Backbone as JSON Lines, residues from 0, in Angstrom:
{"i":0,"aa":"M","n":[23.41,55.13,-3.34],"ca":[23.49,54.16,-2.28],"c":[22.15,53.44,-2.11]}
{"i":1,"aa":"M","n":[21.04,54.18,-2.22],"ca":[19.71,53.59,-2.09],"c":[19.47,52.59,-3.21]}
{"i":2,"aa":"R","n":[19.94,52.88,-4.42],"ca":[19.74,51.99,-5.56],"c":[20.47,50.67,-5.32]}
{"i":3,"aa":"L","n":[21.67,50.69,-4.8],"ca":[22.43,49.49,-4.52],"c":[21.68,48.62,-3.51]}
{"i":4,"aa":"T","n":[21.09,49.23,-2.52],"ca":[20.33,48.49,-1.52],"c":[19.13,47.82,-2.17]}
{"i":5,"aa":"N","n":[18.42,48.53,-3.03],"ca":[17.28,47.95,-3.73],"c":[17.71,46.8,-4.63]}
{"i":6,"aa":"E","n":[18.85,46.98,-5.32],"ca":[19.36,45.9,-6.17],"c":[19.74,44.69,-5.33]}
{"i":7,"aa":"A","n":[20.4,44.93,-4.21],"ca":[20.79,43.83,-3.33],"c":[19.55,43.12,-2.79]}
{"i":8,"aa":"Q","n":[18.53,43.89,-2.45],"ca":[17.29,43.28,-1.98],"c":[16.63,42.46,-3.07]}
{"i":9,"aa":"A","n":[16.66,42.95,-4.29],"ca":[16.06,42.22,-5.42],"c":[16.81,40.91,-5.67]}
{"i":10,"aa":"V","n":[18.14,40.97,-5.59],"ca":[18.95,39.76,-5.77],"c":[18.63,38.76,-4.66]}
{"i":11,"aa":"R","n":[18.57,39.26,-3.44],"ca":[18.27,38.38,-2.3],"c":[16.87,37.77,-2.44]}
{"i":12,"aa":"A","n":[15.89,38.56,-2.83],"ca":[14.52,38.06,-3.01],"c":[14.49,37.0,-4.11]}
{"i":13,"aa":"G","n":[15.21,37.23,-5.19],"ca":[15.28,36.25,-6.28],"c":[15.91,34.95,-5.82]}
{"i":14,"aa":"R","n":[16.97,35.07,-5.04],"ca":[17.64,33.88,-4.51],"c":[16.69,33.1,-3.59]}
{"i":15,"aa":"M","n":[15.95,33.84,-2.75],"ca":[15.0,33.18,-1.84],"c":[13.89,32.47,-2.62]}
{"i":16,"aa":"R","n":[13.4,33.1,-3.69],"ca":[12.37,32.46,-4.53],"c":[12.92,31.18,-5.16]}
{"i":17,"aa":"G","n":[14.15,31.24,-5.62],"ca":[14.78,30.05,-6.2],"c":[14.94,28.94,-5.18]}
{"i":18,"aa":"E","n":[15.33,29.31,-3.96],"ca":[15.47,28.3,-2.9],"c":[14.12,27.69,-2.54]}
{"i":19,"aa":"R","n":[13.08,28.53,-2.5],"ca":[11.74,28.01,-2.22],"c":[11.28,27.06,-3.31]}
{"i":20,"aa":"R","n":[11.51,27.44,-4.56],"ca":[11.15,26.56,-5.69],"c":[11.85,25.21,-5.57]}
{"i":21,"aa":"L","n":[13.13,25.25,-5.21],"ca":[13.9,24.03,-5.06],"c":[13.32,23.16,-3.93]}
{"i":22,"aa":"R","n":[12.99,23.78,-2.79],"ca":[12.41,23.02,-1.68],"c":[11.06,22.41,-2.07]}
{"i":23,"aa":"V","n":[10.25,23.17,-2.78],"ca":[8.95,22.65,-3.23],"c":[9.15,21.5,-4.21]}
{"i":24,"aa":"R","n":[10.08,21.64,-5.13],"ca":[10.37,20.58,-6.1],"c":[10.86,19.32,-5.39]}
{"i":25,"aa":"Q","n":[11.74,19.49,-4.4],"ca":[12.24,18.33,-3.64],"c":[11.12,17.67,-2.84]}
{"i":26,"aa":"A","n":[10.26,18.47,-2.24],"ca":[9.12,17.91,-1.49],"c":[8.19,17.15,-2.43]}
{"i":27,"aa":"H","n":[7.96,17.7,-3.61],"ca":[7.12,17.02,-4.61],"c":[7.74,15.69,-5.01]}
{"i":28,"aa":"Q","n":[9.04,15.65,-5.22],"ca":[9.71,14.41,-5.58],"c":[9.6,13.37,-4.47]}
{"i":29,"aa":"R","n":[9.75,13.8,-3.21],"ca":[9.61,12.86,-2.09],"c":[8.19,12.31,-2.01]}
{"i":30,"aa":"L","n":[7.19,13.18,-2.19],"ca":[5.8,12.73,-2.15],"c":[5.49,11.78,-3.3]}
{"i":31,"aa":"A","n":[5.98,12.09,-4.49],"ca":[5.75,11.22,-5.65],"c":[6.38,9.86,-5.43]}
{"i":32,"aa":"S","n":[7.57,9.84,-4.86],"ca":[8.25,8.58,-4.58],"c":[7.49,7.78,-3.52]}
{"i":33,"aa":"S","n":[7.02,8.45,-2.48],"ca":[6.24,7.78,-1.43],"c":[4.94,7.22,-2.0]}
{"i":34,"aa":"Y","n":[4.27,8.0,-2.83],"ca":[3.03,7.55,-3.45],"c":[3.27,6.31,-4.3]}
{"i":35,"aa":"A","n":[4.33,6.33,-5.1],"ca":[4.63,5.18,-5.96],"c":[4.89,3.93,-5.12]}
{"i":36,"aa":"S","n":[5.6,4.08,-4.04],"ca":[5.89,2.95,-3.15],"c":[4.61,2.41,-2.52]}
{"i":37,"aa":"I","n":[3.76,3.29,-2.05],"ca":[2.5,2.87,-1.42],"c":[1.58,2.23,-2.46]}
{"i":38,"aa":"A","n":[1.51,2.8,-3.65],"ca":[0.67,2.22,-4.71],"c":[1.15,0.83,-5.09]}
{"i":39,"aa":"E","n":[2.46,0.64,-5.15],"ca":[3.02,-0.67,-5.47],"c":[2.69,-1.68,-4.37]}
{"i":40,"aa":"R","n":[2.83,-1.29,-3.12],"ca":[2.5,-2.17,-2.0],"c":[1.01,-2.5,-1.98]}
{"i":41,"aa":"N","n":[0.16,-1.52,-2.26],"ca":[-1.28,-1.74,-2.31],"c":[-1.63,-2.73,-3.41]}
{"i":42,"aa":"A","n":[-1.0,-2.59,-4.57],"ca":[-1.27,-3.51,-5.69],"c":[-0.85,-4.93,-5.32]}
{"i":43,"aa":"A","n":[0.28,-5.08,-4.65],"ca":[0.74,-6.41,-4.24],"c":[-0.21,-7.02,-3.21]}
{"i":44,"aa":"L","n":[-0.65,-6.23,-2.24],"ca":[-1.57,-6.74,-1.23],"c":[-2.92,-7.1,-1.87]}
{"i":45,"aa":"A","n":[-3.39,-6.28,-2.79],"ca":[-4.65,-6.59,-3.49],"c":[-4.52,-7.9,-4.25]}
{"i":46,"aa":"A","n":[-3.41,-8.08,-4.96],"ca":[-3.2,-9.33,-5.7],"c":[-3.12,-10.52,-4.75]}
{"i":47,"aa":"A","n":[-2.5,-10.34,-3.59],"ca":[-2.4,-11.41,-2.6],"c":[-3.77,-11.81,-2.08]}
{"i":48,"aa":"C","n":[-4.69,-10.86,-2.04],"ca":[-6.04,-11.12,-1.53],"c":[-7.04,-11.44,-2.64]}
{"i":49,"aa":"G","n":[-6.6,-11.37,-3.89],"ca":[-7.52,-11.59,-4.99],"c":[-8.51,-10.44,-5.14]}
{"i":50,"aa":"A","n":[-8.05,-9.24,-4.85],"ca":[-8.91,-8.06,-4.87],"c":[-8.45,-7.09,-5.96]}
{"i":51,"aa":"C","n":[-9.35,-6.18,-6.3],"ca":[-8.99,-5.04,-7.14],"c":[-8.15,-4.1,-6.27]}
{"i":52,"aa":"T","n":[-7.36,-3.24,-6.87],"ca":[-6.55,-2.31,-6.07],"c":[-7.4,-1.32,-5.28]}
{"i":53,"aa":"C","n":[-8.68,-1.2,-5.62],"ca":[-9.58,-0.31,-4.86],"c":[-10.19,-1.03,-3.66]}
{"i":54,"aa":"F","n":[-10.03,-2.35,-3.6],"ca":[-10.62,-3.19,-2.55],"c":[-12.14,-3.05,-2.49]}
{"i":55,"aa":"G","n":[-12.77,-2.84,-3.65],"ca":[-14.22,-2.85,-3.73],"c":[-14.91,-1.51,-3.57]}
{"i":56,"aa":"E","n":[-14.22,-0.42,-3.85],"ca":[-14.86,0.9,-3.79],"c":[-15.95,0.98,-4.85]}
{"i":57,"aa":"P","n":[-17.13,1.5,-4.5],"ca":[-18.27,1.46,-5.42],"c":[-18.08,2.18,-6.75]}
{"i":58,"aa":"H","n":[-17.24,3.19,-6.81],"ca":[-17.1,3.96,-8.05],"c":[-15.89,3.57,-8.87]}
{"i":59,"aa":"C","n":[-15.29,2.44,-8.58],"ca":[-14.1,2.0,-9.31],"c":[-14.47,1.66,-10.75]}
{"i":60,"aa":"L","n":[-13.71,2.19,-11.69],"ca":[-13.95,1.92,-13.11],"c":[-13.47,0.54,-13.53]}
{"i":61,"aa":"D","n":[-12.57,-0.05,-12.76],"ca":[-12.04,-1.37,-13.1],"c":[-12.97,-2.5,-12.67]}
{"i":62,"aa":"C","n":[-13.54,-2.4,-11.48],"ca":[-14.33,-3.52,-10.95],"c":[-15.79,-3.17,-10.66]}
{"i":63,"aa":"G","n":[-16.13,-1.89,-10.74],"ca":[-17.5,-1.49,-10.45],"c":[-17.92,-1.75,-9.01]}
{"i":64,"aa":"G","n":[-16.95,-1.81,-8.12],"ca":[-17.25,-2.03,-6.71],"c":[-17.29,-3.49,-6.29]}
{"i":65,"aa":"E","n":[-17.02,-4.38,-7.23],"ca":[-17.07,-5.82,-6.94],"c":[-15.74,-6.37,-6.44]}
{"i":66,"aa":"G","n":[-14.67,-5.6,-6.51],"ca":[-13.32,-6.1,-6.32],"c":[-12.84,-6.28,-4.9]}
{"i":67,"aa":"K","n":[-13.69,-6.73,-4.01],"ca":[-13.28,-7.0,-2.63],"c":[-12.38,-8.24,-2.6]}
{"i":68,"aa":"P","n":[-11.67,-8.48,-1.49],"ca":[-10.85,-9.69,-1.39],"c":[-11.67,-10.93,-1.75]}
{"i":69,"aa":"G","n":[-11.04,-11.79,-2.56],"ca":[-11.72,-12.99,-3.04],"c":[-12.42,-12.8,-4.37]}
{"i":70,"aa":"W","n":[-12.37,-11.61,-4.91],"ca":[-13.02,-11.29,-6.18],"c":[-12.45,-12.13,-7.32]}
{"i":71,"aa":"Q","n":[-11.18,-12.37,-7.27],"ca":[-10.52,-13.21,-8.26],"c":[-9.51,-14.1,-7.53]}
{"i":72,"aa":"R","n":[-8.93,-15.02,-8.25],"ca":[-7.97,-15.94,-7.64],"c":[-6.75,-15.14,-7.16]}
{"i":73,"aa":"P","n":[-6.35,-15.32,-5.9],"ca":[-5.18,-14.61,-5.39],"c":[-3.9,-15.05,-6.09]}
{"i":74,"aa":"D","n":[-2.94,-14.17,-6.15],"ca":[-1.61,-14.52,-6.63],"c":[-0.97,-15.36,-5.52]}
{"i":75,"aa":"E","n":[-0.67,-16.62,-5.83],"ca":[-0.23,-17.55,-4.78],"c":[1.05,-17.12,-4.09]}
{"i":76,"aa":"S","n":[2.0,-16.64,-4.85],"ca":[3.27,-16.22,-4.24],"c":[3.07,-15.02,-3.31]}
{"i":77,"aa":"L","n":[2.27,-14.04,-3.74],"ca":[2.0,-12.88,-2.89],"c":[1.12,-13.27,-1.7]}
{"i":78,"aa":"F","n":[0.2,-14.21,-1.91],"ca":[-0.62,-14.71,-0.81],"c":[0.28,-15.29,0.27]}
{"i":79,"aa":"R","n":[1.26,-16.09,-0.14],"ca":[2.17,-16.71,0.83],"c":[3.04,-15.66,1.52]}
{"i":80,"aa":"Q","n":[3.35,-14.6,0.81],"ca":[4.19,-13.55,1.4],"c":[3.42,-12.69,2.4]}
{"i":81,"aa":"Y","n":[2.19,-12.3,2.06],"ca":[1.45,-11.34,2.88],"c":[0.37,-11.97,3.77]}
{"i":82,"aa":"V","n":[-0.34,-12.95,3.26],"ca":[-1.51,-13.47,3.99],"c":[-1.16,-14.68,4.85]}
{"i":83,"aa":"A","n":[-0.34,-15.59,4.34],"ca":[-0.02,-16.82,5.08],"c":[0.56,-16.53,6.48]}
{"i":84,"aa":"P","n":[1.43,-15.52,6.65],"ca":[1.93,-15.26,8.01],"c":[0.83,-14.84,8.99]}
{"i":85,"aa":"V","n":[-0.17,-14.13,8.49],"ca":[-1.29,-13.74,9.34],"c":[-2.09,-14.98,9.73]}
{"i":86,"aa":"L","n":[-2.35,-15.83,8.75],"ca":[-3.08,-17.07,9.03],"c":[-2.31,-17.95,10.0]}
{"i":87,"aa":"A","n":[-0.99,-18.02,9.83],"ca":[-0.17,-18.82,10.74],"c":[-0.29,-18.28,12.16]}
{"i":88,"aa":"R","n":[-0.33,-16.97,12.29],"ca":[-0.49,-16.34,13.61],"c":[-1.8,-16.76,14.27]}
{"i":89,"aa":"L","n":[-2.81,-17.03,13.42],"ca":[-4.12,-17.47,13.91],"c":[-4.21,-18.99,14.05]}
{"i":90,"aa":"G","n":[-3.12,-19.67,13.76],"ca":[-3.11,-21.13,13.88],"c":[-3.53,-21.87,12.63]}
{"i":91,"aa":"V","n":[-3.66,-21.16,11.52],"ca":[-4.02,-21.78,10.24],"c":[-2.78,-21.8,9.38]}
{"i":92,"aa":"H","n":[-2.43,-22.97,8.86],"ca":[-1.21,-23.07,8.07],"c":[-1.53,-23.45,6.64]}
{"i":93,"aa":"V","n":[-0.84,-22.81,5.71],"ca":[-0.98,-23.12,4.29],"c":[0.01,-24.23,4.0]}
{"i":94,"aa":"D","n":[-0.5,-25.36,3.53],"ca":[0.32,-26.54,3.3],"c":[0.78,-26.57,1.85]}
{"i":95,"aa":"D","n":[2.08,-26.64,1.61],"ca":[2.62,-26.68,0.26],"c":[2.26,-27.97,-0.47]}
{"i":96,"aa":"E","n":[1.95,-29.03,0.26],"ca":[1.7,-30.34,-0.34],"c":[0.31,-30.45,-0.95]}
{"i":97,"aa":"T","n":[-0.64,-29.66,-0.48],"ca":[-2.01,-29.82,-0.94],"c":[-2.35,-28.78,-1.99]}
{"i":98,"aa":"P","n":[-3.37,-29.04,-2.81],"ca":[-3.79,-28.04,-3.79],"c":[-4.19,-26.75,-3.1]}
{"i":99,"aa":"H","n":[-4.04,-25.66,-3.83],"ca":[-4.3,-24.33,-3.26],"c":[-5.68,-24.23,-2.62]}
{"i":100,"aa":"H","n":[-6.72,-24.7,-3.3],"ca":[-8.08,-24.52,-2.78],"c":[-8.37,-25.39,-1.57]}
{"i":101,"aa":"D","n":[-7.58,-26.43,-1.32],"ca":[-7.8,-27.29,-0.15],"c":[-6.88,-26.94,1.01]}
{"i":102,"aa":"S","n":[-6.03,-25.96,0.83],"ca":[-4.97,-25.74,1.81],"c":[-5.4,-24.97,3.05]}
{"i":103,"aa":"L","n":[-6.57,-24.36,3.01],"ca":[-7.02,-23.58,4.17],"c":[-8.23,-24.24,4.81]}
{"i":104,"aa":"R","n":[-8.25,-24.31,6.1],"ca":[-9.43,-24.82,6.79],"c":[-10.24,-23.63,7.31]}
{"i":105,"aa":"A","n":[-11.51,-23.87,7.55],"ca":[-12.37,-22.8,8.07],"c":[-11.9,-22.44,9.47]}
{"i":106,"aa":"L","n":[-11.97,-21.18,9.78],"ca":[-11.53,-20.71,11.1],"c":[-12.44,-19.58,11.54]}
{"i":107,"aa":"S","n":[-12.91,-19.66,12.74],"ca":[-13.64,-18.53,13.31],"c":[-12.74,-17.89,14.35]}
{"i":108,"aa":"W","n":[-13.04,-16.67,14.71],"ca":[-12.24,-15.99,15.72],"c":[-12.3,-16.75,17.04]}
{"i":109,"aa":"A","n":[-13.45,-17.35,17.33],"ca":[-13.58,-18.12,18.56],"c":[-12.65,-19.33,18.54]}
{"i":110,"aa":"D","n":[-12.52,-20.01,17.39],"ca":[-11.61,-21.15,17.27],"c":[-10.18,-20.71,17.56]}
{"i":111,"aa":"A","n":[-9.78,-19.58,17.01],"ca":[-8.41,-19.1,17.2],"c":[-8.15,-18.82,18.67]}
{"i":112,"aa":"S","n":[-9.12,-18.23,19.36],"ca":[-8.94,-17.93,20.78],"c":[-8.88,-19.22,21.59]}
{"i":113,"aa":"A","n":[-9.71,-20.19,21.24],"ca":[-9.73,-21.45,21.96],"c":[-8.41,-22.2,21.79]}
{"i":114,"aa":"Q","n":[-7.75,-22.01,20.65],"ca":[-6.48,-22.68,20.38],"c":[-5.31,-21.93,21.0]}
{"i":115,"aa":"G","n":[-5.58,-20.8,21.62],"ca":[-4.52,-20.04,22.27],"c":[-3.81,-19.08,21.34]}
{"i":116,"aa":"A","n":[-4.34,-18.88,20.16],"ca":[-3.71,-17.93,19.24],"c":[-4.02,-16.52,19.74]}
{"i":117,"aa":"S","n":[-3.0,-15.7,19.8],"ca":[-3.25,-14.32,20.22],"c":[-3.45,-13.48,18.98]}
{"i":118,"aa":"L","n":[-4.45,-12.62,19.01],"ca":[-4.77,-11.77,17.85],"c":[-4.16,-10.42,18.02]}
């Protein structure tokens, strides 16, 4: 009778280990999926800003710390998707009719406040 109990306990312990492995594997898959989604969004935002995906971290092997926003020409479509709505909120509008480099006017935070834009 004691042997059956030990065998039953061993089976139960094995089942519990298997369930734990499954939960850990599922958690790992969720984290990997979340990381991939965040990395993709970060890359899109960096491209919209003309930045390296590190946004200018000093030890970056790709840009050597130079890759802050404006480091390279922004991806125009991503700029319009991510940055233009923020600029519009500040009262600055990107005009489709004008060349890309002429489409933005200088803006200070004081100008935005004076125009009634809420930050």
